[in-house]
N, C-alpha and C positions, 0 to 999 in steps of 0.2 A: 642537552635540553630535554626536559620531561615530555613524554608523549601521553596524552590523556584522551579518553573517549567522553564526548558530551552527547546528551540525548535531549531531543525536543519531542514533546507529546502533542499530537493534534487530533481533532475529532472531526468526523464527517458522517453523514447519513447517506445511504445509497440502497437501491433495490437491485435485485437480480433474479434470474432463474437458472439454476444449475441444470443444464440440459445438453445432451450430445445429439445433434441432428442426425448423426450416422446410426443411431440406435432407435429401436421402436419405442413408442410411447410406454409400453409395458416395461421394457428394459430400463428406460429412464426412471420411471416411477419406482421400480424395484431398487435401482442403484442409489437414487438421490432422495427418495421419500418426499417429505414436505418441501424440501429445497427445489423440487421440480414443479412446484405449483405453476400452472400455465398463466395465472394472473399475477405472478411475481410475488416477492416478499422482500422485506427490508431489514436492515441492521443499523444500529448505532455503533459505527466502527471507531476504534482508537488506533492510531498509528504512531509508533515510536520510531524516530529517525535518529540513528546513532552515527556520529562522525568522529574519526580519530585523527590526531595529528599532534605536532609539537605545539607547545604553549608559546605564543608570540611574546617576545620580550617587551615589546612596546605596549601591547594591549592587555596582556595576561590571558588572552583568549586562544582557544584552538580555532574557533569560528564563532563570531558573535551569534548568540542564540536568536536574536531578533532577525538577523540575516538568514539563518537557517530556517526559521519560521516562514519568512517571505518566500524563499526558494521553494520550500515544500508546498506552500499554498499555491504559488503561481504555476508550478510544474505538475502538481498532482491534485491536491485537495480541492482547489477551485474548479478543476475540470471534472471532478467526480461527486462533489457534495450535492445531495438532493437530485442525483441522476440515476439512470438505470444502466448498469454495466453492460447489459446485452444490447441496448439501443443507442445510448448517448455518449459513450466513452470511446473515442477513436482508438486508443492504444489497446482496447480490449476486443476490438472487432475480430470475429472468427475464433475467439478463445473461449473455452468453457469458463465462466466466471466463478471458479472456486476461490477460496481464500488464498490457496497456494499460487494460482495463476495471477490473482490480483496483486499480491505482494511482489511478484516478479515483474509485472507490468509497471508498478510504481517505481521499483528500483531502476528500471530502464529509463524512466523519465527523470529521476532525480540524480542519478550517479554522475552524468556529465557536468552538472551544474554545481557540484559541491567542490569548491576550491577555496582555500588551499588545503583544507582537510580532505580526508578520504572517507567516503561512505562505507561503513563496515557492517551495519546490521539494520534491518527493518523488522519490526515486530508489528503484525497486524492482528488486532483483537476483533474478532467477529461478534463474540458474546463475552460476558464476564468469565466464562469457563473455557472458551475455545480461542486459541491464537495460533498463528504461524510465524516462524522466523525465517529470514532469508539473509544470507551473507554474500550473495553475488556469485556463488558457485554453481 
């Protein structure tokens, strides 16, 4: 049976401040620059969710992309869209909200719900020029 990877792209908007409370204001400003703005800043994120699995003989799907969209929205996007990662997102509490940490947090929310496929990669675009990838490692 063929094994295929399918990807669903989703969009959301969110604000954050990249700040480590263990460091001084000067260190934070030096390390994180504009991303350390005490009044927050936002991004128009793009999230690519890739699932791999065998093609089902009955449906021809690895996983129905409408079902993948629903799972990703319920478990992640609806919880973070138009929110502040520092203040409003429970799975980001106590975590510096860099793109790297955000994508890991989203993975932890999605991975248990993706069946019968296997979540194999998330790509989080923070800007048209900057993205991070995570494969669960």
